[in-house]
N, CA, C and O atoms as a GROMACS GRO file, in nm:
protein
  216
    1MET      N    1   0.077  -0.139   0.047
    1MET     CA    2   0.012   0.013  -0.029
    1MET      C    3   0.089   0.128  -0.014
    1MET      O    4   0.196   0.127   0.047
    2ALA      N    5   0.030   0.249  -0.079
    2ALA     CA    6   0.127   0.343  -0.069
    2ALA      C    7   0.125   0.420   0.040
    2ALA      O    8   0.040   0.372   0.116
    3ARG      N    9   0.178   0.522   0.091
    3ARG     CA   10   0.181   0.621   0.164
    3ARG      C   11   0.063   0.719   0.130
    3ARG      O   12   0.040   0.763   0.018
    4SER      N   13   0.005   0.741   0.222
    4SER     CA   14  -0.136   0.859   0.199
    4SER      C   15  -0.053   1.016   0.208
    4SER      O   16   0.007   1.056   0.308
    5GLU      N   17  -0.066   1.085   0.092
    5GLU     CA   18  -0.046   1.204   0.083
    5GLU      C   19  -0.132   1.300   0.194
    5GLU      O   20  -0.094   1.416   0.210
    6LEU      N   21  -0.215   1.265   0.250
    6LEU     CA   22  -0.307   1.347   0.361
    6LEU      C   23  -0.183   1.336   0.507
    6LEU      O   24  -0.173   1.440   0.572
    7ARG      N   25  -0.117   1.248   0.539
    7ARG     CA   26  -0.015   1.224   0.654
    7ARG      C   27   0.119   1.217   0.608
    7ARG      O   28   0.186   1.116   0.623
    8PRO      N   29   0.175   1.358   0.532
    8PRO     CA   30   0.330   1.380   0.483
    8PRO      C   31   0.431   1.324   0.608
    8PRO      O   32   0.380   1.294   0.716
    9ILE      N   33   0.548   1.315   0.589
    9ILE     CA   34   0.699   1.297   0.647
    9ILE      C   35   0.693   1.447   0.668
    9ILE      O   36   0.672   1.516   0.568
   10VAL      N   37   0.712   1.520   0.812
   10VAL     CA   38   0.779   1.639   0.816
   10VAL      C   39   0.905   1.574   0.890
   10VAL      O   40   0.928   1.459   0.926
   11LYS      N   41   0.987   1.708   0.901
   11LYS     CA   42   1.109   1.742   0.977
   11LYS      C   43   1.085   1.865   1.099
   11LYS      O   44   1.062   1.985   1.092
   12LEU      N   45   1.101   1.782   1.197
   12LEU     CA   46   1.110   1.918   1.346
   12LEU      C   47   1.243   1.974   1.362
   12LEU      O   48   1.332   1.903   1.407
   13ARG      N   49   1.269   2.119   1.324
   13ARG     CA   50   1.400   2.185   1.361
   13ARG      C   51   1.390   2.246   1.490
   13ARG      O   52   1.298   2.309   1.541
   14SER      N   53   1.508   2.213   1.532
   14SER     CA   54   1.504   2.283   1.677
   14SER      C   55   1.534   2.452   1.644
   14SER      O   56   1.602   2.502   1.555
   15THR      N   57   1.453   2.516   1.752
   15THR     CA   58   1.469   2.661   1.694
   15THR      C   59   1.596   2.668   1.804
   15THR      O   60   1.676   2.753   1.763
   16ALA      N   61   1.632   2.621   1.904
   16ALA     CA   62   1.782   2.674   1.977
   16ALA      C   63   1.866   2.632   1.871
   16ALA      O   64   1.969   2.582   1.917
   17GLY      N   65   1.864   2.633   1.757
   17GLY     CA   66   2.042   2.614   1.693
   17GLY      C   67   2.065   2.529   1.699
   17GLY      O   68   2.079   2.486   1.584
   18THR      N   69   2.092   2.418   1.809
   18THR     CA   70   2.148   2.300   1.773
   18THR      C   71   2.196   2.240   1.659
   18THR      O   72   2.309   2.193   1.643
   19GLY      N   73   2.073   2.245   1.554
   19GLY     CA   74   2.071   2.128   1.439
   19GLY      C   75   1.972   1.996   1.446
   19GLY      O   76   1.954   1.916   1.354
   20TYR      N   77   1.917   1.992   1.570
   20TYR     CA   78   1.893   1.846   1.655
   20TYR      C   79   1.745   1.863   1.572
   20TYR      O   80   1.687   1.971   1.579
   21ALA      N   81   1.689   1.757   1.498
   21ALA     CA   82   1.596   1.755   1.452
   21ALA      C   83   1.472   1.604   1.473
   21ALA      O   84   1.512   1.498   1.426
   22TYR      N   85   1.396   1.605   1.509
   22TYR     CA   86   1.273   1.489   1.509
   22TYR      C   87   1.208   1.470   1.356
   22TYR      O   88   1.211   1.568   1.282
   23VAL      N   89   1.163   1.374   1.318
   23VAL     CA   90   1.084   1.330   1.213
   23VAL      C   91   0.976   1.259   1.252
   23VAL      O   92   0.972   1.148   1.305
   24THR      N   93   0.852   1.364   1.206
   24THR     CA   94   0.716   1.286   1.226
   24THR      C   95   0.652   1.297   1.103
   24THR      O   96   0.690   1.336   0.993
   25ARG      N   97   0.528   1.246   1.155
   25ARG     CA   98   0.432   1.276   1.073
   25ARG      C   99   0.311   1.355   1.057
   25ARG      O  100   0.254   1.356   1.166
   26LYS      N  101   0.230   1.438   0.951
   26LYS     CA  102   0.132   1.541   1.048
   26LYS      C  103  -0.002   1.533   0.967
   26LYS      O  104   0.020   1.538   0.845
   27SER      N  105  -0.109   1.524   0.994
   27SER     CA  106  -0.239   1.567   0.925
   27SER      C  107  -0.278   1.680   0.849
   27SER      O  108  -0.336   1.778   0.896
   28ARG      N  109  -0.245   1.667   0.733
   28ARG     CA  110  -0.271   1.792   0.669
   28ARG      C  111  -0.425   1.883   0.658
   28ARG      O  112  -0.437   2.003   0.630
   29ARG      N  113  -0.513   1.804   0.684
   29ARG     CA  114  -0.627   1.812   0.721
   29ARG      C  115  -0.667   1.914   0.859
   29ARG      O  116  -0.740   2.013   0.863
   30ASN      N  117  -0.592   1.847   0.964
   30ASN     CA  118  -0.607   1.888   1.089
   30ASN      C  119  -0.502   2.058   1.123
   30ASN      O  120  -0.526   2.166   1.176
   31ASP      N  121  -0.374   1.986   1.047
   31ASP     CA  122  -0.252   2.110   1.053
   31ASP      C  123  -0.243   2.160   0.925
   31ASP      O  124  -0.170   2.089   0.856
   32PRO      N  125  -0.290   2.257   0.865
   32PRO     CA  126  -0.243   2.273   0.729
   32PRO      C  127  -0.137   2.365   0.727
   32PRO      O  128  -0.052   2.354   0.639
   33ASP      N  129  -0.130   2.459   0.814
   33ASP     CA  130   0.061   2.556   0.833
   33ASP      C  131   0.119   2.446   0.874
   33ASP      O  132   0.090   2.327   0.877
   34ARG      N  133   0.238   2.538   0.917
   34ARG     CA  134   0.352   2.476   0.976
   34ARG      C  135   0.299   2.448   1.112
   34ARG      O  136   0.207   2.509   1.165
   35LEU      N  137   0.380   2.329   1.172
   35LEU     CA  138   0.370   2.258   1.298
   35LEU      C  139   0.511   2.298   1.396
   35LEU      O  140   0.632   2.277   1.382
   36THR      N  141   0.406   2.383   1.527
   36THR     CA  142   0.527   2.412   1.590
   36THR      C  143   0.487   2.300   1.743
   36THR      O  144   0.383   2.302   1.809
   37LEU      N  145   0.595   2.220   1.762
   37LEU     CA  146   0.606   2.151   1.862
   37LEU      C  147   0.692   2.202   2.013
   37LEU      O  148   0.804   2.248   1.996
   38THR      N  149   0.645   2.195   2.145
   38THR     CA  150   0.750   2.187   2.248
   38THR      C  151   0.819   2.040   2.286
   38THR      O  152   0.751   1.953   2.339
   39LYS      N  153   0.957   2.021   2.257
   39LYS     CA  154   1.013   1.890   2.280
   39LYS      C  155   1.132   1.904   2.316
   39LYS      O  156   1.188   2.013   2.325
   40TYR      N  157   1.209   1.742   2.353
   40TYR     CA  158   1.317   1.784   2.436
   40TYR      C  159   1.458   1.742   2.336
   40TYR      O  160   1.487   1.647   2.263
   41ASP      N  161   1.526   1.871   2.380
   41ASP     CA  162   1.634   1.903   2.280
   41ASP      C  163   1.757   1.824   2.340
   41ASP      O  164   1.823   1.899   2.411
   42PRO      N  165   1.807   1.698   2.336
   42PRO     CA  166   1.936   1.658   2.400
   42PRO      C  167   2.050   1.722   2.390
   42PRO      O  168   2.127   1.721   2.486
   43VAL      N  169   2.083   1.790   2.272
   43VAL     CA  170   2.195   1.907   2.283
   43VAL      C  171   2.197   2.013   2.387
   43VAL      O  172   2.302   2.038   2.446
   44ALA      N  173   2.124   2.055   2.403
   44ALA     CA  174   2.046   2.164   2.481
   44ALA      C  175   2.008   2.171   2.604
   44ALA      O  176   1.994   2.267   2.679
   45ARG      N  177   1.984   1.999   2.627
   45ARG     CA  178   1.964   1.919   2.748
   45ARG      C  179   1.846   1.985   2.756
   45ARG      O  180   1.796   1.923   2.849
   46ARG      N  181   1.752   2.081   2.718
   46ARG     CA  182   1.583   2.098   2.817
   46ARG      C  183   1.487   2.123   2.672
   46ARG      O  184   1.539   2.121   2.560
   47HIS      N  185   1.393   2.137   2.685
   47HIS     CA  186   1.276   2.164   2.660
   47HIS      C  187   1.279   2.314   2.523
   47HIS      O  188   1.308   2.430   2.552
   48VAL      N  189   1.243   2.268   2.386
   48VAL     CA  190   1.261   2.391   2.352
   48VAL      C  191   1.142   2.369   2.238
   48VAL      O  192   1.055   2.281   2.241
   49LEU      N  193   1.160   2.474   2.136
   49LEU     CA  194   1.021   2.523   2.065
   49LEU      C  195   1.122   2.371   1.935
   49LEU      O  196   1.240   2.340   1.924
   50PHE      N  197   1.010   2.325   1.876
   50PHE     CA  198   1.044   2.269   1.753
   50PHE      C  199   0.980   2.304   1.632
   50PHE      O  200   0.867   2.256   1.628
   51ARG      N  201   1.006   2.358   1.551
   51ARG     CA  202   0.905   2.394   1.415
   51ARG      C  203   0.953   2.319   1.314
   51ARG      O  204   1.064   2.267   1.328
   52GLU      N  205   0.874   2.300   1.188
   52GLU     CA  206   0.870   2.237   1.080
   52GLU      C  207   0.897   2.291   0.987
   52GLU      O  208   0.838   2.385   0.935
   53GLU      N  209   1.016   2.226   0.943
   53GLU     CA  210   1.116   2.265   0.783
   53GLU      C  211   1.017   2.224   0.671
   53GLU      O  212   0.936   2.131   0.682
   54ARG      N  213   1.032   2.306   0.555
   54ARG     CA  214   1.028   2.227   0.434
   54ARG      C  215   1.139   2.265   0.374
   54ARG      O  216   1.170   2.217   0.265
   0.00000   0.00000   0.00000
């Protein structure tokens, strides 16, 4: 089965400037804009904002 275009793979890049990134899927129907999540950055050793990069 092919992967759905409704839930594409996106890369979440840390705003702390460490270069750390998470890879996840998002729903285009529920989140049409860029996704922002607060997650743990092990390089900065704290929780920071992660933004979707295109």
